[in-house]
Legacy VTK file of the C-alpha trace (Angstrom):
# vtk DataFile Version 3.0
C-alpha trace
ASCII
DATASET POLYDATA
POINTS 361 float
11.845 2.831 -52.263
8.319 2.182 -50.996
9.818 -0.224 -48.475
12.540 1.967 -47.334
9.561 4.823 -46.460
7.395 2.320 -44.276
10.741 1.257 -42.684
11.732 4.849 -41.687
8.023 5.591 -40.601
7.005 2.774 -38.874
10.139 2.681 -36.938
9.548 6.240 -35.421
6.708 5.245 -33.834
7.344 1.669 -32.156
11.513 1.586 -32.437
10.881 -1.927 -34.220
13.794 -2.671 -36.611
13.201 -4.758 -39.728
16.000 -7.977 -39.991
14.655 -8.283 -43.619
15.527 -6.837 -46.506
14.331 -3.911 -47.952
12.291 -5.903 -50.967
11.316 -8.427 -48.288
9.983 -5.319 -46.320
8.322 -3.920 -49.661
6.359 -7.131 -50.081
5.464 -7.486 -46.715
3.430 -4.146 -46.923
2.231 -4.829 -50.451
1.031 -8.607 -49.630
-0.417 -6.925 -46.638
-2.352 -4.267 -48.695
-3.149 -6.464 -51.391
-6.658 -6.576 -52.363
-7.636 -3.104 -50.680
-4.057 -1.426 -51.931
-5.310 2.073 -52.127
-7.220 1.812 -48.801
-4.543 0.814 -47.587
-2.123 3.339 -48.660
-4.422 5.745 -47.151
-3.939 4.714 -43.808
-0.589 4.629 -43.983
-0.658 8.115 -44.790
-3.203 9.161 -41.957
-1.162 7.027 -39.652
1.597 8.962 -40.022
0.800 12.156 -41.102
-2.702 13.071 -39.318
-0.452 13.027 -36.089
2.493 15.234 -36.896
-0.720 17.534 -38.233
-2.445 17.230 -35.444
-5.924 16.251 -37.307
-8.314 14.061 -35.378
-10.369 11.740 -37.719
-13.732 11.376 -36.431
-13.316 8.131 -35.858
-10.301 6.163 -35.581
-8.953 4.320 -38.599
-7.860 1.261 -36.273
-9.380 -0.633 -33.414
-7.652 -2.306 -31.213
-9.943 -5.322 -30.084
-8.616 -7.671 -27.303
-9.831 -11.299 -27.692
-8.286 -12.245 -24.412
-6.948 -10.533 -21.483
-5.543 -13.824 -20.110
-2.452 -15.145 -21.343
-1.194 -19.165 -21.283
2.932 -18.397 -21.116
4.823 -16.706 -18.177
7.352 -14.765 -20.544
10.204 -12.975 -17.449
9.566 -10.009 -19.327
5.918 -9.167 -19.845
3.412 -7.156 -17.851
1.167 -10.217 -17.575
3.246 -11.637 -15.001
3.332 -8.842 -12.207
1.389 -7.998 -9.804
-0.096 -4.636 -10.993
-1.434 -6.204 -13.967
-3.215 -9.314 -11.826
-4.821 -6.465 -9.686
-5.969 -3.951 -12.269
-6.826 -6.273 -15.302
-9.863 -8.366 -15.359
-8.465 -11.843 -17.018
-11.213 -12.531 -19.510
-12.175 -13.232 -22.969
-14.434 -11.278 -24.999
-17.826 -12.236 -25.452
-18.860 -12.468 -29.236
-21.912 -10.528 -28.529
-20.043 -7.106 -27.506
-17.381 -8.229 -30.068
-20.334 -8.385 -33.183
-21.434 -5.072 -31.517
-17.443 -3.206 -31.870
-17.248 -4.400 -35.394
-20.852 -3.065 -36.419
-20.059 0.266 -35.453
-16.170 0.264 -36.818
-18.051 -1.103 -40.017
-20.763 1.562 -40.280
-18.086 4.254 -39.567
-15.602 2.737 -42.638
-12.846 1.650 -39.874
-10.133 0.303 -41.909
-8.444 -1.748 -39.546
-8.452 -3.877 -36.567
-6.555 -6.309 -34.562
-7.913 -9.151 -32.382
-5.324 -8.790 -29.981
-3.612 -6.437 -27.135
-2.134 -7.499 -24.019
-3.394 -11.147 -23.907
-3.380 -14.255 -25.880
-5.984 -14.081 -28.247
-6.242 -17.597 -29.407
-7.255 -18.891 -25.972
-10.592 -17.214 -27.206
-12.800 -19.883 -28.314
-13.983 -17.842 -30.612
-10.965 -16.231 -32.128
-11.312 -17.473 -35.566
-15.520 -17.013 -35.471
-13.938 -12.918 -34.484
-11.681 -13.163 -37.678
-14.285 -14.428 -39.976
-17.023 -12.130 -38.797
-14.906 -8.914 -39.209
-13.666 -10.224 -42.720
-17.288 -10.871 -43.854
-18.581 -7.200 -42.183
-16.173 -6.240 -44.551
-13.211 -4.576 -42.261
-10.537 -4.327 -45.070
-7.373 -5.313 -42.534
-8.123 -7.914 -39.965
-4.836 -8.881 -37.695
-3.331 -10.490 -34.578
-1.136 -11.100 -32.585
0.380 -14.828 -31.253
2.600 -16.480 -29.094
1.984 -19.844 -31.095
1.478 -22.224 -28.522
-2.129 -22.798 -28.747
-2.427 -21.426 -32.985
-2.479 -25.115 -34.633
-2.160 -25.604 -38.919
-6.038 -26.484 -38.655
-6.701 -23.223 -36.954
-4.319 -21.402 -39.758
-5.981 -23.080 -42.542
-9.101 -21.883 -41.199
-7.350 -17.949 -41.232
-5.937 -18.381 -44.454
-9.471 -19.576 -45.933
-10.993 -16.333 -44.110
-8.174 -14.275 -45.947
-6.890 -12.614 -42.509
-4.675 -10.663 -43.791
-1.593 -10.436 -41.160
-0.763 -12.562 -38.452
2.360 -11.629 -35.648
4.150 -14.329 -33.973
6.242 -13.308 -30.975
8.930 -15.880 -30.832
12.127 -14.809 -28.700
15.343 -16.715 -29.324
16.762 -19.314 -30.470
17.426 -23.061 -29.332
17.276 -23.177 -25.452
17.032 -19.309 -25.067
13.451 -19.731 -26.971
12.798 -22.816 -24.344
13.289 -20.894 -21.147
11.800 -17.211 -22.091
8.791 -18.959 -24.199
7.803 -22.011 -22.053
6.101 -24.341 -21.844
6.679 -23.774 -25.958
9.239 -26.140 -27.552
11.715 -24.320 -30.151
11.731 -27.285 -32.843
7.879 -27.354 -32.484
7.159 -23.491 -32.799
9.726 -22.800 -36.190
7.997 -26.130 -37.585
4.904 -24.996 -36.561
5.526 -21.549 -38.661
7.087 -24.139 -41.432
3.826 -25.565 -41.928
1.732 -22.358 -42.239
3.870 -21.661 -44.843
3.204 -24.755 -46.515
-0.747 -24.436 -45.688
-0.333 -20.962 -47.870
1.618 -22.654 -50.904
-0.874 -25.213 -50.820
-3.858 -22.896 -51.139
-2.009 -20.518 -52.836
-2.425 -17.546 -50.746
-0.310 -14.463 -49.770
-2.376 -14.201 -46.704
-2.349 -13.796 -43.688
1.585 -12.259 -44.125
3.404 -13.202 -41.283
5.518 -11.550 -39.351
7.786 -13.027 -36.900
9.268 -10.565 -34.187
11.554 -11.113 -30.945
13.072 -8.675 -28.132
16.660 -7.925 -29.281
18.157 -9.445 -25.976
16.790 -12.957 -26.955
18.550 -12.598 -29.992
21.888 -9.829 -30.188
24.189 -12.912 -30.008
23.095 -14.608 -33.387
20.834 -11.687 -35.392
22.033 -13.478 -38.558
20.875 -16.854 -37.402
17.357 -15.479 -36.263
16.982 -14.021 -39.457
18.218 -16.982 -41.733
15.411 -19.549 -39.380
12.108 -17.687 -40.541
13.830 -16.405 -44.311
11.608 -17.853 -46.678
8.720 -19.184 -44.209
7.586 -15.740 -42.525
7.117 -12.895 -44.678
9.274 -10.793 -42.566
11.586 -10.445 -39.656
12.249 -8.074 -36.690
13.079 -6.740 -33.515
12.012 -4.655 -30.715
14.073 -3.287 -27.725
13.495 -4.704 -24.350
10.864 -2.865 -22.862
10.654 -2.126 -18.937
7.132 -3.997 -18.866
8.226 -5.237 -15.374
8.353 -1.639 -13.874
11.855 -1.696 -12.808
13.659 1.036 -14.347
14.259 4.087 -11.483
16.511 6.147 -13.847
14.416 7.219 -17.230
15.213 9.441 -19.078
12.655 11.001 -21.666
12.479 12.535 -24.958
12.327 16.709 -25.141
9.114 18.122 -25.983
6.994 14.463 -26.604
3.650 14.312 -28.102
2.276 11.105 -28.428
1.125 9.831 -31.394
-1.154 7.156 -30.437
-4.082 9.207 -29.602
-4.480 10.187 -32.881
-4.454 6.800 -34.434
-6.203 3.970 -32.273
-8.103 3.043 -30.256
-7.731 -0.105 -27.396
-10.504 -2.138 -26.055
-10.225 -4.505 -23.515
-11.898 -8.206 -23.725
-13.991 -6.558 -20.896
-15.376 -3.736 -22.791
-13.538 -1.203 -20.878
-11.232 1.453 -22.899
-8.017 2.252 -21.757
-6.619 5.690 -22.609
-4.453 4.053 -25.466
-2.770 0.529 -26.452
0.169 1.439 -24.230
-1.716 2.037 -20.807
-1.317 -1.825 -20.509
-2.356 -1.657 -16.859
-5.902 0.103 -17.485
-4.474 3.320 -15.451
-6.741 5.253 -17.144
-10.290 4.467 -18.425
-11.667 6.295 -20.698
-15.144 4.544 -21.781
-16.619 1.444 -21.670
-18.086 0.428 -24.908
-20.991 -1.678 -23.195
-22.695 1.427 -22.199
-21.614 3.920 -24.917
-20.481 3.855 -28.690
-16.677 3.612 -29.862
-17.653 7.407 -31.659
-18.482 9.069 -28.016
-15.489 7.614 -26.335
-13.113 8.436 -29.115
-14.714 12.263 -28.970
-15.214 12.543 -25.035
-13.843 14.351 -23.043
-11.329 11.898 -21.535
-9.255 11.743 -24.658
-9.855 15.476 -25.279
-8.000 16.031 -22.101
-5.376 13.666 -22.841
-4.916 15.005 -26.211
-4.296 18.491 -24.938
-2.607 17.507 -22.352
0.281 16.066 -25.031
-0.112 19.195 -27.088
0.851 21.410 -23.839
3.874 18.613 -23.249
2.187 17.697 -20.216
1.200 14.056 -21.199
3.982 12.543 -18.825
3.636 14.661 -16.409
-0.347 14.165 -16.284
-0.775 10.322 -16.921
0.999 7.642 -15.506
0.324 5.362 -18.416
2.505 7.970 -20.288
5.474 7.538 -17.581
5.590 3.892 -17.830
5.239 4.061 -21.671
8.470 3.680 -23.942
7.416 6.233 -26.732
8.536 9.158 -24.908
11.671 7.456 -23.467
14.864 8.635 -25.304
16.562 5.813 -27.188
19.951 4.986 -28.933
20.897 2.395 -31.705
23.477 -0.031 -31.585
24.440 -1.735 -35.382
23.776 -5.538 -35.659
25.336 -7.436 -38.705
22.433 -9.335 -41.188
24.362 -10.440 -43.954
25.818 -7.833 -46.489
23.364 -5.305 -44.122
24.004 -3.129 -40.638
20.850 -2.736 -39.633
20.096 -0.051 -36.505
18.469 -1.487 -32.973
16.858 0.690 -30.950
17.676 0.813 -27.199
15.873 2.728 -24.934
18.129 5.081 -22.488
19.210 3.799 -19.182
17.339 0.174 -19.927
19.436 -3.125 -19.471
19.409 -5.719 -21.950
18.435 -8.460 -19.625
15.157 -10.703 -20.121
13.621 -10.410 -17.061
15.368 -6.999 -15.857
LINES 1 362
361 0 1 2 3 4 5 6 7 8 9 10 11 12 13 14 15 16 17 18 19 20 21 22 23 24 25 26 27 28 29 30 31 32 33 34 35 36 37 38 39 40 41 42 43 44 45 46 47 48 49 50 51 52 53 54 55 56 57 58 59 60 61 62 63 64 65 66 67 68 69 70 71 72 73 74 75 76 77 78 79 80 81 82 83 84 85 86 87 88 89 90 91 92 93 94 95 96 97 98 99 100 101 102 103 104 105 106 107 108 109 110 111 112 113 114 115 116 117 118 119 120 121 122 123 124 125 126 127 128 129 130 131 132 133 134 135 136 137 138 139 140 141 142 143 144 145 146 147 148 149 150 151 152 153 154 155 156 157 158 159 160 161 162 163 164 165 166 167 168 169 170 171 172 173 174 175 176 177 178 179 180 181 182 183 184 185 186 187 188 189 190 191 192 193 194 195 196 197 198 199 200 201 202 203 204 205 206 207 208 209 210 211 212 213 214 215 216 217 218 219 220 221 222 223 224 225 226 227 228 229 230 231 232 233 234 235 236 237 238 239 240 241 242 243 244 245 246 247 248 249 250 251 252 253 254 255 256 257 258 259 260 261 262 263 264 265 266 267 268 269 270 271 272 273 274 275 276 277 278 279 280 281 282 283 284 285 286 287 288 289 290 291 292 293 294 295 296 297 298 299 300 301 302 303 304 305 306 307 308 309 310 311 312 313 314 315 316 317 318 319 320 321 322 323 324 325 326 327 328 329 330 331 332 333 334 335 336 337 338 339 340 341 342 343 344 345 346 347 348 349 350 351 352 353 354 355 356 357 358 359 360
């Protein structure tokens, strides 16, 4: 019951589809919140309900902190390979002193969760593990990250287990040669072996955390979603797929939802590796800088005139017209669904209208 509720609400925000069963999904969320379950449930309620009621907390309950804006892969569907990204975004690692300043303010303001990643590969930052340790030691309830797995070693993962990082998402697009082509220079067999090793480390340490989610883009797995699910069942806590987004900015005939109001501006704040704060986590190109934590507090940025104007524009359903990042975002785009068979279950897979299901298009 609880897993089904989360499944419905989560999909409304990000169009992600879980290949895992309802029971596996319920366990994923339970393990993720274990140790602070009441705060976790409160956070999930605020995450989904506050934007719908247009209730703005005085401080974001979640902050994305980009450990690194650089990446060690060149996936053919990713915005990091585009000239626009290279021109707009400074490729750098966040300095630890700045990270500490951000976390300290988050702690004082009672932030529930932070994620040590955004656009780049966080494990490229030599202080990545130390960042996770500092945030957990300072009392942040949920610390998570997203990785392409290439640089994350079993030894590093063992440290994350000792730190009790709460949640780790691994981007894993396809099986066999498909994965090798998309995720070069990573190798499929080696990557699966790492995930299996991570699972064994958790068993050895008798730890549920970090809970591990595997996610891939739909075109990379649509020929064999069952095999993709079976590959990670039992060695990861959750297996999910995402629609292929227009990160390359190729789509010309975009269809938007009617009267769209973005929930993200009420949910979270995204801080780049250089300390610049973008309009939201989906402003990957940093078209709209709304603040700089090198010079300002998170509180002042969150309650500042730039974000206030953006929220007001969305309340008038004018966000798409007023902001380039909103025009390029997938959330306001109209979507349709197709069904995929996984075991005895049919899962609904989301697809952007007028979006080709071809990696690199």
